C-alpha positions in Angstrom: -27.7 -1.4 26.1 -29.7 -0.6 29.2 -29.3 -3.0 32.1 -31.7 -3.8 34.9 -31.0 -6.5 37.5 -28.7 -8.4 35.1 -31.2 -8.3 32.2 -30.7 -6.4 29.0 -33.4 -5.3 26.5 -32.9 -7.3 23.3 -32.5 -4.9 20.3 -35.1 -5.2 17.6 -34.8 -4.9 13.9 -35.9 -1.7 12.0 -39.0 -3.6 10.8 -40.1 -4.4 14.3 -39.8 -0.7 15.3 -42.3 0.3 12.7 -44.7 -2.6 13.2 -47.8 -3.2 15.2 -48.4 -2.7 18.9 -47.9 -6.4 19.5 -44.5 -6.2 17.9 -43.8 -3.1 20.0 -44.7 -5.1 23.1 -42.4 -7.9 22.2 -39.6 -5.4 21.5 -40.0 -3.9 25.0 -39.9 -7.3 26.6 -36.7 -7.8 28.6 -34.7 -11.0 28.0 -31.5 -12.0 29.8 -28.7 -12.0 27.2 -25.4 -13.7 27.9 -22.2 -11.5 28.0 -20.4 -11.6 24.6 -16.8 -10.7 25.1 -13.9 -10.0 22.8 -12.3 -13.2 21.4 -15.6 -15.2 21.7 -17.4 -16.4 18.5 -21.0 -15.6 18.1 -21.8 -19.2 17.1 -21.0 -20.1 20.7 -24.4 -18.6 21.8 -26.8 -20.9 20.0 -30.0 -19.4 21.3 -29.1 -15.7 21.3 -27.2 -15.2 18.1 -29.7 -12.8 16.4 -30.1 -10.7 19.6 -26.4 -10.5 20.2 -25.6 -9.6 16.6 -28.2 -6.8 16.6 -26.9 -5.5 19.9 -23.3 -5.5 18.5 -24.2 -3.3 15.5 -26.9 -1.2 17.4 -24.5 1.8 18.0 -23.6 2.2 14.3 -26.0 4.3 12.2 -27.7 2.1 9.5 -26.6 4.5 6.7 -23.0 3.9 7.8 -23.2 0.3 8.6 -22.1 -1.1 5.3 -18.8 -0.7 3.5 -19.6 0.0 -0.2 -17.4 -1.2 -3.0 -15.7 1.5 -5.2 -15.2 1.4 -8.9 -11.5 1.7 -9.8 -10.4 3.7 -12.9 -8.2 1.0 -14.4 -6.7 3.5 -16.9 -5.4 5.7 -14.0 -3.4 3.0 -12.3 -2.4 0.5 -15.0 1.2 1.9 -15.1 1.8 2.0 -11.3 1.6 -1.7 -10.3 -1.8 -1.7 -8.7 -3.7 -3.3 -11.6 -1.0 -5.9 -12.1 -1.3 -7.0 -8.4 -5.0 -7.8 -9.0 -4.3 -9.5 -12.4 -1.7 -11.6 -10.7 -4.4 -13.3 -8.6 -7.2 -13.1 -11.2 -9.1 -10.5 -9.2 -9.6 -7.8 -11.9 -13.4 -7.9 -11.3 -12.8 -6.9 -7.6 -11.5 -3.6 -8.8 -14.5 -2.6 -10.8 -17.6 -4.3 -9.3 -20.1 -1.8 -8.0 -23.5 -3.4 -8.8 -23.9 -1.7 -12.2 -23.2 1.8 -10.7 -26.4 1.6 -8.5 -26.2 3.6 -5.3 -29.2 1.9 -3.5 -28.3 -0.7 -0.9 -30.8 -2.6 1.3 -29.1 -2.4 4.6 -32.1 -3.4 6.8 -32.7 -6.5 4.8 -29.0 -7.4 4.9 -28.9 -6.9 8.6 -31.9 -9.3 9.0 -30.1 -11.8 6.8 -26.8 -11.5 8.7 -28.6 -11.9 12.1 -30.0 -15.3 11.0 -26.9 -16.5 9.2 -25.7 -20.1 9.4 -22.6 -21.7 7.7 -23.1 -24.9 5.9 -19.9 -26.4 4.5 -21.4 -29.2 2.4 -19.3 -32.1 1.1 -16.5 -30.2 -0.6 -15.8 -26.9 1.2 -15.3 -24.1 0.2 -16.8 -25.0 -3.2 -20.0 -26.2 -1.5 -19.9 -23.8 1.4 -23.0 -21.7 1.8 -23.9 -18.8 4.2 -27.6 -19.2 4.6 -29.9 -16.6 6.2 -33.4 -15.4 6.0 -35.2 -12.2 5.0 -38.7 -12.7 6.3 -39.5 -16.2 5.2 -37.2 -16.1 2.2 -34.1 -18.2 2.3 -31.0 -16.6 0.8 -27.6 -18.3 0.3 -24.2 -16.7 -0.4 -22.0 -19.2 -2.2 -19.5 -19.6 -5.0 -22.4 -20.4 -7.3 -24.3 -17.3 -6.3 -21.3 -15.0 -7.0 -20.5 -16.7 -10.3 -24.0 -15.7 -11.5 -23.2 -12.0 -10.8 -19.6 -11.6 -12.0 -16.5 -13.9 -12.5 -14.3 -12.8 -9.6 -11.7 -15.5 -9.9 -10.2 -15.8 -13.4 -7.1 -17.8 -12.3 -3.7 -16.9 -10.8 -1.0 -16.1 -13.3 2.8 -15.5 -13.4 3.2 -18.4 -13.1 -0.3 -20.0 -13.5 -1.2 -21.8 -10.3 -4.3 -23.3 -8.7 -6.0 -21.4 -5.9 -5.2 -22.2 -2.4 -8.2 -22.4 -0.1 -6.7 -21.6 3.3 -8.5 -21.4 6.5 -9.5 -18.1 8.1 -6.9 -18.7 10.8 -4.2 -19.1 8.1 -5.2 -16.1 6.0 -6.0 -13.7 8.9 -3.4 -15.0 11.4 0.3 -14.3 11.6 2.0 -17.7 10.8 5.6 -18.7 10.6 6.3 -16.4 7.6 5.2 -13.2 9.5 8.6 -11.5 9.4 9.1 -12.4 5.7 5.8 -10.7 4.9 6.6 -7.6 7.0 10.0 -7.2 5.2 8.3 -7.3 1.9 5.7 -4.7 2.7 7.3 -2.3 5.1 10.3 0.1 4.8 11.5 0.8 8.3 14.9 0.3 10.0 13.9 -2.2 12.6 11.4 -4.8 11.5 10.2 -7.1 14.4 7.4 -9.5 14.9 5.8 -7.3 17.6 6.2 -4.0 15.7 3.2 -1.7 15.4 1.8 -1.6 11.9 1.2 1.9 10.4 0.2 2.8 6.9 2.9 5.5 6.8 5.7 2.8 7.1 4.5 0.8 4.0 6.4 0.8 0.8 4.7 2.9 -1.9 2.8 0.2 -3.8 1.5 -1.6 -0.7 0.4 1.7 0.7 -1.4 2.6 -2.5 -3.1 -0.9 -2.4 -4.6 -0.1 1.0 -6.6 2.7 -0.6 -8.7 0.1 -2.4 -8.1 -2.9 -0.1 -10.2 -1.4 2.7 -13.2 -0.9 0.4 -13.3 -3.8 -2.0 -11.1 -6.6 -0.6 -11.1 -6.6 3.2 -13.6 -3.9 3.8 -13.5 -2.0 7.1 -14.0 1.4 8.6 -12.2 2.9 11.6 -8.6 4.1 11.8 -7.3 3.8 8.3 -3.8 5.0 9.4 -3.2 1.6 11.1 -2.8 -1.7 9.4 -4.6 -4.7 10.9 -2.9 -8.0 11.3 -5.5 -9.8 9.2 -4.7 -7.5 6.2 -1.0 -8.4 6.0 -1.3 -11.8 4.2 -3.8 -10.5 1.6 -1.5 -7.5 0.9 1.5 -9.9 0.6 -0.5 -12.1 -1.8 -1.3 -9.1 -4.0 2.4 -8.0 -4.1 4.0 -11.4 -4.6 1.2 -13.6 -5.9 1.6 -16.0 -3.0 -0.5 -17.5 -1.5 -3.0 -17.7 -4.4 -6.1 -16.7 -2.5 -9.5 -17.0 -4.1 -11.5 -13.8 -4.0 -14.8 -15.6 -3.7 -13.5 -17.6 -0.8 -12.3 -14.3 0.8 -15.8 -12.8 0.4 -17.3 -15.8 2.3 -14.7 -15.4 5.0 -15.2 -11.6 5.3 -19.0 -11.9 5.6 -18.8 -14.7 8.1 -16.1 -13.0 10.2 -18.0 -9.7 10.3 -20.8 -11.6 11.9 -18.8 -13.9 14.2 -16.1 -11.4 15.4 -17.1 -9.2 18.3 -15.0 -6.3 17.0 -16.1 -6.3 13.4 -19.3 -4.2 13.3 -19.4 -3.1 9.7 -20.9 -5.2 6.9 -18.5 -5.8 4.0 -19.3 -6.1 0.3 -22.7 -4.3 0.9 -23.3 -3.8 -2.9 -22.6 -7.5 -3.7 -24.9 -8.6 -0.8 -27.6 -6.3 -2.1 -27.4 -7.9 -5.5 -27.5 -11.4 -4.0 -30.7 -10.6 -2.1 -32.2 -9.0 -5.2 -31.3 -12.1 -7.4 -33.0 -14.3 -4.7 -36.1 -12.0 -4.9 -35.8 -11.5 -1.1 -36.4 -7.7 -1.1 -40.0 -7.2 0.0 -42.2 -4.8 -1.9 -42.1 -1.3 -0.5 -38.6 -1.8 1.1 -36.7 1.5 1.3 -33.1 1.3 0.3 -30.3 3.5 1.7 -28.3 5.7 -0.7 -24.5 5.1 -0.8 -23.2 7.2 -3.5 -20.7 5.9 -6.0 -17.3 7.4 -5.4 -14.8 6.1 -8.0 -11.3 5.4 -7.0 -9.1 7.4 -9.4 -5.9 9.5 -9.3 -8.0 12.7 -8.8 -9.6 11.2 -5.7 -6.4 10.2 -4.0 -5.5 12.4 -1.0 -4.1 15.7 -2.3 -0.4 16.0 -1.6 0.0 12.3 -0.7 0.9 10.9 -4.1 2.7 11.9 -7.2 2.2 9.8 -10.3 4.8 10.4 -13.1 4.4 8.7 -16.4 7.4 8.6 -18.7 8.0 7.1 -22.1 9.5 3.9 -20.9 9.0 4.0 -17.1 6.5 5.3 -14.6 7.2 6.4 -11.1 5.0 6.2 -8.0 6.1 8.6 -5.3 4.8 8.7 -1.7 5.0 12.4 -1.1 4.9 12.2 2.7 7.9 9.8 3.0 9.7 10.6 -0.2 9.8 6.8 -1.1 9.4 5.9 -4.7 8.9 2.8 -6.9 9.7 2.6 -10.6 7.7 0.5 -13.0 8.7 -0.5 -16.5 6.1 0.1 -19.2 5.4 -2.9 -21.3 2.8 -1.3 -23.6 5.1 0.9 -25.7 6.7 -0.3 -29.0 9.5 1.5 -30.7 8.4 4.2 -33.2 4.8 4.3 -31.9 2.8 7.5 -31.9 2.6 7.5 -28.2 6.4 7.5 -28.1 6.5 10.6 -30.3 3.9 12.4 -28.2 5.7 11.7 -25.0 9.0 12.8 -26.5 7.4 16.2 -27.3 5.9 16.4 -23.8 9.2 15.7 -22.1 10.9 18.3 -24.2 8.3 20.9 -23.1 8.8 20.0 -19.5 12.5 20.7 -19.7 14.3 20.7 -16.4 11.1 19.6 -14.6 10.9 16.4 -16.6 11.0 13.1 -14.7 14.5 12.1 -13.6 14.6 8.4 -13.1 17.2 8.0 -10.3 16.8 7.0 -6.7 16.4 9.6 -4.0 19.6 10.4 -2.1 17.7 10.5 1.1 14.2 9.1 1.8 12.9 12.4 3.2 13.9 14.4 0.1 11.0 15.5 -2.2 11.8 16.1 -5.8 9.5 18.5 -7.7 6.9 17.1 -10.0 5.7 18.4 -13.3 4.4 22.0 -13.1 0.8 20.9 -13.6 0.0 17.4 -12.2 -3.1 15.5 -13.1 -6.3 17.1 -11.8 -4.5 20.4 -11.1 -7.2 22.4 -12.8 -9.8 21.2 -10.4 -7.8 22.0 -7.3 -8.9 24.8 -5.0 -6.8 27.9 -4.7 -5.4 26.7 -1.3 -4.4 23.4 -2.7 -2.7 25.1 -5.7 -0.8 27.4 -3.4 0.3 24.5 -1.2 1.5 22.7 -4.3 3.4 25.7 -5.6 5.0 26.3 -2.2 6.1 22.6 -1.8 7.4 22.6 -5.4 9.4 25.8 -4.8 10.9 24.4 -1.6 11.8 21.1 -3.3 13.5 22.9 -6.2 15.4 25.2 -3.8 16.6 22.2 -1.9 17.6 20.4 -5.1 19.6 23.4 -6.3 21.3 23.7 -2.8 22.2 20.1 -2.8 23.7 20.3 -6.3 25.8 23.4 -5.3 27.0 21.6 -2.2 28.0 18.6 -4.3 29.8 20.8 -6.8 31.8 22.6 -4.0 32.6 19.3 -2.3 33.8 17.9 -5.7 36.1 20.9 -6.2 37.5 20.5 -2.7 38.2 16.9 -3.4 39.9 17.8 -6.7 42.1 20.4 -5.0 43.1 18.0 -2.2 44.0 15.4 -4.8 46.2 17.9 -6.8 48.0 18.9 -3.6 48.7 15.3 -2.6 50.0 14.7 -6.1 52.3 17.7 -5.9 53.7 16.7 -2.6 54.3 13.2 -3.8 56.2 14.5 -6.8 58.4 16.7 -4.6 59.3 13.8 -2.4 60.2 11.7 -5.4 62.5 14.5 -6.7 64.3 14.9 -3.3 64.8 11.1 -3.2 66.3 11.1 -6.7 68.6 14.1 -5.7 69.9 12.2 -2.6 70.7 9.1 -4.7 72.5 11.2 -7.3 74.7 13.0 -4.6 75.6 9.6 -3.0 76.7 8.3 -6.4 78.9 11.4 -7.1 80.5 11.1 -3.6 81.3 7.5 -4.2 82.9 8.3 -7.6 85.2 11.0 -6.0 86.3 8.6 -3.2 87.2 6.0 -5.8 89.3 8.4 -7.9 91.3 9.7 -4.8 92.2 6.1 -3.8 93.4 5.1 -7.2 95.9 8.1 -7.6 97.1 8.0 -3.9 96.1 11.5 -3.5 96.0 12.8 0.1 92.6 13.3 1.5 91.7 16.9 1.9 89.4 18.1 4.5 88.0 20.7 2.2 84.3 21.4 2.3 82.5 20.2 -0.7 79.8 22.6 -1.8 76.8 20.9 -3.4 73.7 22.3 -5.0 70.7 22.3 -2.7 68.1 19.7 -3.4 65.2 20.7 -5.6 62.3 22.2 -3.7 64.3 23.1 -0.6 64.6 26.8 -1.3 
């Protein structure tokens, strides 16, 4: 913001900018705002919260300010662990909620509501916690009750069934004593340390796939998606292991409140859900113009081309991170013996022949095994993407054949070496037996000469050479 003798012009809302001349005069009025620094909470500044919040988000275009939820194609990912992670915590609705496929979001009204937000815990938080703000003179509260009227986000933790744990924001978003345990569960690197830098590329396949929807629907954020934030680790760990049993509704309250209170969080999370909350409260004024945030479903065809390979077999499915070569295998629990699906997949695997899925671990993490000739969505790929796929597949197949040939040659060398060692051992055994036999014969001759008092002759005794000495 512009500065003049220690004073900064307080930013105005979009409604003020299009208002009367009096509103324009008040907008231009300079007020002295306190400095809000990283690490400080907005609630600290009781008299300047609205102005400081508007200043924080002023550099982000309004049409990019909100992070919109994406609809997940459950059928695409049900065999690869992702859906089970959400079912484990009772969060299935978090995968599919997108405000009935509506693309309109009322960002200006949500900004006005966020800038006036207050947190009221009530008698039994978080069940009675409300985030209360105003749109014009209309009071709007985000709470468990308000979310339950829209969709049932929390259906109960399972496997085993447990009560939800309502942890504090510091506990969920902070490191904690179990930080190393969580890192070891999520990452696959040689040296895991508490101070290690967290990158998406180092995650195991399933946690890495989870981040593709986590940053839209669970802990929404923009920015560098190649890095993992500290505050995402415990939620990822909960999805993978089922512990702690975090409530999604509680997480929504924390996300919205933190996006207002934290200096670094400028994007508004759950923008479609907040739009629905304001609409249900009849807080959208007549004539308000929404922004369009198109619905982009999260499905296999929309995952980054070349990043993933999804292989579905008759009894197992394999998720492969194509960049690292890491893979995870998931048992299918929906197939019964003799079903039609079994028969169809048997025929499909026979047609694939040598390219059918081989369910064995990679010998090295960087090795990429070829997928089926035509993966899902292949027909919609561009010519360049198809050419890249064919080149990678050819290189992978060439590498596989070379490795098999090297293994065959090494096996033959080991076999020849073993045969040579066996031959040498046999020859040594024969020589040893020959020497024993010669010693026995010499002893018998000596005994015979002594018994008959024969004179000892210094004649040379010619013996047969030992076997193998010629």
